[in-house]
N, C-alpha and C positions, 0 to 999 in steps of 0.2 A: 536332506535340503539343497539343491543346485547352487552354484555360486559360479560366479565371473572372476575370472583372474583379473588382478589392474594390478600392473606394474606403475611404482612411484618414481619421478625422476630422481634420481641422486641417490638413491636407496638399491643395494643390494637385495633388500629381503621384498618379496613381493605379498602382497594383503589380497582378502579378498573380500566383494560385497556379495551378501546374497543377491541371487538371479530373480528377476521378476515381483521387486520390492512394489506397496501401495504407496500411494503419495496424498497424503492430506495437508493442504494450504491452509492455515486460517491466518484471515489478513482482517487489521482493527482497520476503522476509519477516524482519521485525524486525533489519532493518539501519539501522544509526543514519547521522547525520549525517559524521560523522568517521570512515566506514569505510574508503573509498576513501584510495588512495595520493593520488589525485592533491588530494582534503581536507584533505592534512595527516597520515595514517597513516604514521607512522615505521616499521611494520615489518610492514606488510600489503603484497604488492606487487600491485596493480589496472590492469595494463597498456590490457587493453581497456575498460574501462569510460573510464580516463582517456583512453583514445582517441576512444572515442565523444561525448565532453564537449569534446573539442580538435576533433573534425570538426562539432561542433553549436553547443549554446548549455547552460551552465550556470545554472539560476536557484538565487540564495543563499536565498531565501525562497521555499522551494517546502511548502506545507502538504498533512498529511493531514487527512482527514475524521474520524477517532477515532486514539484512543490504544493499540487491542487490533487484530488480525484481522478477525473477520465483520465489523464495522460500517465499517472503514475499506473494505472491498473493497465492500462493498454501497452507498457512496457513490461509490466511481471509477463503477462499472456505471451510476447510474442518473443522476447528476450532481446529486443531491441529500443530504442531511445525513443522517448515519443515525438520527436522534431522528422525522425526517419519514418512514421509510419504516420505522419500529417495528423498528429493530435496534439500539438501544443497549443493550441488556442489560436483566437484569430486574431491575436497581436500582441505587442512585445512584451506586457505580461502575463499572459497566457490565460487559462480560461478550460472550462467544462464542456459535456456536453448537456444543454438543456431538456427539461420532460418534456418540451413538445418539438425537439430536436429530428430535424428531416435525415439527418448522415449520424455516422455512428462509427464507429473502428475499421476503416476502410476494408472492403470485401475481399483485396486481393494479400490481407495480411492472414501470414500462419499462427494460429495459436498452437500450445503445447496441447491441448485437447484434441486438434486436427491429428497432431502426430502419434498421440498415444492410443486415441482411438483406432485411427489406422491400423495400431500395432496389437491389437486385441485388448484394449483396456476399455474398461467401461468408466466412463464420465460422468460427471455430475458436479452442477453449482448450484448452492444454495447462496440467499442473500443479496447483496447490493452488487449491482453491474455495472451500469454506468458507462456503457460504451454503446449507446443508442436504443431507441425503445420501440423502434418498427419491428416487425417481425424479421427481416434478413437479418435484424446486428442482432436481438436476441440471444442469450447462449444455445439453446437447442439449434441454431442454424452457425455455430462460431466453434461447432466440435463437439459439444456437451449433449449425451443421449438425454437430459434430463433437467430441470431448472425449476428451484423453487426461491421467492425471492421477491423482492421490490426494484424495479428493472431503475431506478435514479436514489439521489437522497433521501434522506426521511424529513429533509424539508421544501422537497421541490413539490409536496401535493397538502391538500386538505388535510389535516386530523384535529382531532381534541388536541393535540399536543401541540397542533399549529394550526391557528384558524387566521385565514387571511381574510379580514373585512375589505369590501370595494376592490377586489383583486382584479387589478387590468392587464395581467400578464400571462393569465391563462391558466394560473393552481386547480387541476382537478382532483377531488377525493383520491389519496394514495391509494394506487393498487395494490395488491398482491398477487403475483401469477405463481400458476403452475404450468409449466412449460411455456405454453406462450396465448394460456388462459387465465382472463383473470376470477378470483375465487372468492375475494373478499376487496371490497372498495365501500370507504374506507378501512384501511388496515387497521385492526386492531394491536397497537403498537404495545399495548400492555403485556400482549402474549407471545409478542414475536419473536425474542430471542430463545423463549422454551421452545416456542415452534420448529425454529431454525434447527437447537439440537436435538429435537425431538424428531426431524425429517434427517439429520444427518446419522442417529441413530439406525433409525428404521433402513436406511440406506444401506447401514454397513451389515446389519440382519441380513437381508436379502444379498447382499455381497459372497455372504460366508455362504446361506443357503444353497448358491447358482454355483458357487466355486471359480468366481469372477477374481482377475486381478483390478484393482481401481484407483482411478484418480478422483478425490475429491475437494475442490476449491470450496471455501465457506468465509466469506467476505460478511462480516457483521455488521450492522448497522450502527450500533456506538463504537465511539462516542462523540460521535456529530448529532448538532444540534437537528431537532430539540431531544434535551435529554432526557427521552423516557422510561421506563421502567414498571415493572410489575409493582401491586401494591404491597408483596411481601418483603421489597425490596425498597422501595421510596423510602425516604427521610432514615435510613439504616446506618449512611456512612458520615464519616465524620469531615466529609468534604463537602457536604451540598449535591443540589442534582449533579452536577459532573464526577462526584463519589460512587452514587449512587447507581450512575449508569455506568460507571466503570466496572465495578465489582459486580454488577449484573455482568457485565461482558465477562470476566473472568466464569462468574458462577459456568456460564454457559459453556467456556472452554473446559472445566471440571467434567460435564456432563459427556461430552463429545469425547475426551478420555478416558473417560468409564466405557463409554460403549466399544470404543477403540479394544479396549480391555478386557470386556466380556464376551466380546466376538471373536476372541482368539487373533487379534490381528496385531500386538504389541508387539512381536518380535518383528515382524516384515512388513512395518510401513513406516516411511521415513515421514518426519513432521515437520513442517515451518510455519515459524510466528513470525509475523511484522505488522508494521502499519501500512499505510497508502502516503501519509505524508507526515509533516509535524502539526502541532495542534494550534487550533484556533485563539491565538493569544489577545488577539481583538473580540473578543466576547468574555474578556476579563475572568470571573472569576468561574465562569463554566467554559472555559478555553482549556484547561489543562496544562502539562508543564514539560519545557524540553530540557528540564533539571539543568546539567554543566552548561549547557550549549546557549547560542545567543539565538533571539529570535523563533518565529515558526512558519506554518503553513505560511504561504502567497511569497515568504523570501527564497531565497538563493543561500541565506547563512546555513549556518551548520543545523542549524534548529529547524529548519525545514526540510531539509533531506536527509538526514541522520534519523535511523529509525531504531527503537529497540527490534532486536531480530535473535531469535529461539531456534536452534535444530535439533532435531531428538530422533534418534535410531538406536532402540534399546538391539544392546548385543555386538554393535558397530561403534558409536560412538561413547567415550568413556563418558561417565555421568560427570557433572561439574567442571566441565573445559571452560575457560574464557580463553576466546580467541581476539589477538587486538589488529587482523587483517585485514585488509578492505576489503568486504564486497558489497552488493548490490543485489535488489530484488530482481533483477531482471538475469541475473544468472542461476532463476531458478528453471526458466527455461531448460538451458543448455545440460543441468546439473541432471537433472529427472530424467532426460530424454537420454544420457548416457548411460545412468544406470538402469534402465528400462530396456537396454540395447536398440536404440532406434537411433539410426546415422542424423545428423543434423539434416535440415532443408541445405538446399542451396542456393542460401538467400546471407545477406550481410549483420552477424549479428553484433549487437554489443556486450551482451550477457558472455562471461565465463566459466568453464566447470570450477565448480568450488568441492567437489569431492574429495580432492588430495585433502584439505583443511581438516575433513570428520576423522581422518583416521593415522593424519602425519602431523605429528606435535612443530616439525621442522618446516612442512611446507611453506610457501607463501602465495602471496597474492598473484593473481594474475594481471590485475589492472595495473598499468601503469597509471593512467589517468583516471579521473570521477569528472563528467561535465554536466553543471550546473544551468540548463538550460530553463531561462524566466520565459519566454513563448517564442512568437515568431518574429521576423526583422521585419521592423514599421518604423514610420517618423513619428514625431513627437506629436504631431498632431490627432494621430489616432487615442492618445490617451483623455482628448476634449471629450469624448463622447461615452458615455458607459451603456457599453454591448452587453447582453444575455448574458454572455460566458462570464463578463467582468463583477455583474451585479450576483450573480451564483459563486462566483468562487472569495467575494468577499473583497476584491480589489477596486471596486470602481471608486473614482478621485473625490474629496469632496469640493463645492465651489472653491474656497481658499485655494486647495490647492492646485483646481484649474487656474486660478487667477497667476497662479506664482509660474507656472509653466508659463501660460501667455508672455509675460513681463519679462521672463530671464531666460527661456529657452528658444532657441531657433526652430521654427514648428518643423522646417525643412529637414531638419537634421535625424539621422538615421537613430533608432536603438539598437542592439543586438539582439538577440537570438538570445545568445550564449554570455550570461552574465558572471560568471566564474566557473576557474578550472583548480582542481588538484592535482598535482603531480608528486608523488611520494608523502613527506610533511607537508609540501608547501603549497598554500592554495591563492590565488589572484582573482579579483573583483574588479571584474572590468564596469560594471554599472552595480550600486545599490539599491534597494529602497526596506523602509522597515515596514511593518503591520498601522505605525500609527502613524508614519510619515510615508505616504505610498508614494511619492512625486521620486522617479528616478534622479540619481546621483551618476554622473559619467565620471570615471576616476582617468584618467591621464597623467601621469602613469596608470597601470592598475595598483588598488593598495592590496599588500601581500602581508600572508600571517601564517605562521609555523604551527597548523593546525592540531600539533600534537605534541607541543608543548603548550599552545592557549587554546586550548579547545574550544574558549568560549569567544573566542576573535575579538580580545578587549586590547591587543596591544601589535599592532601594525610594525612591521620590520622596516626600519629605519634605512 
């Protein structure tokens, strides 16, 4: 097997990564830090994800690029923060692309699929896209040779799992696409996870026969509401519908990893697993768990941004390692381009190459700071209207909250888009909100936490 020599900073020794590796990126939806059994969940069993972690390395400080779906996915695909790529939402609380969106990830942005496809990789995307549903924004127009999946969230269309009577917002039956063609509508969600796994297995089989190097991005629909499952999974977990959904996701990961092994790709494939954002705690018992972290999706507390993170590469990454170094989902872009021998594009990247962390236990994070963008800067008055983005993201305010804003806030005052920053162990919050109390609170001076001492952000530094 060919090798590429990589010199590690501060070491005399030289290690080697295999050349031309394949890349498998597994992405969950609304899965929290505390939803895997290996991360301490007492009533959800995830043996396949646990095994993936034990065969590779688990990151305890892995960050998403955003607190809701579309922006975090844009960040991962481009290596850039959502505010930089124009995907941070239409107001100061952020947002996502709706099912009837006329736009998507801006066409002048470069995805890792663009770069790897140009370098001879065969690229495919499976599952949730959520970066625009018009033809020019779909995966096959953004560097992926093929696509099989639902172009947005599973709750953005009618299905037997989510019927929307008297709907006035234009929810159509949920479509399943192959490339740009609808092949089923409404999608049979009971079969969706097994179909995704079967498509991934078939893809690997085809890549083996063709002798292609490849990259596969598989974005599961789980564990976003509605929490669907196949008949043989429903009612089987000890955590109700959420547990059934989570355990079906785990089973799908197991099927994909079995296919990887059966097709002989175990030793030359770098596998990533993470989630787009924190758990939807406002869903109650159907909302997942952020474990020891505070809050979840739609917030800039740790539970909204800090994700489960697993990286596995047989014979490269020592099994069972745990890293406490700070990394981010948007690091995937520069990391896989470097390992593929592809020069980085001449653009500003927020991601950093994390590959040294895979093999050097003394390596340190390249991130000086992590930025928690909540949305696009605007004034308080924008919060008084519920935009489609806010409704989709679950951030719309109650009438009581709007009355509070009108009574207590200067509506012309500007809310920043950047609500928190972490540098080293210290995190400063300039503005905060919670899922149950959506009214933003501006902090001047900012409140600060040592998030290595106080991971739950319970004890502000005096």
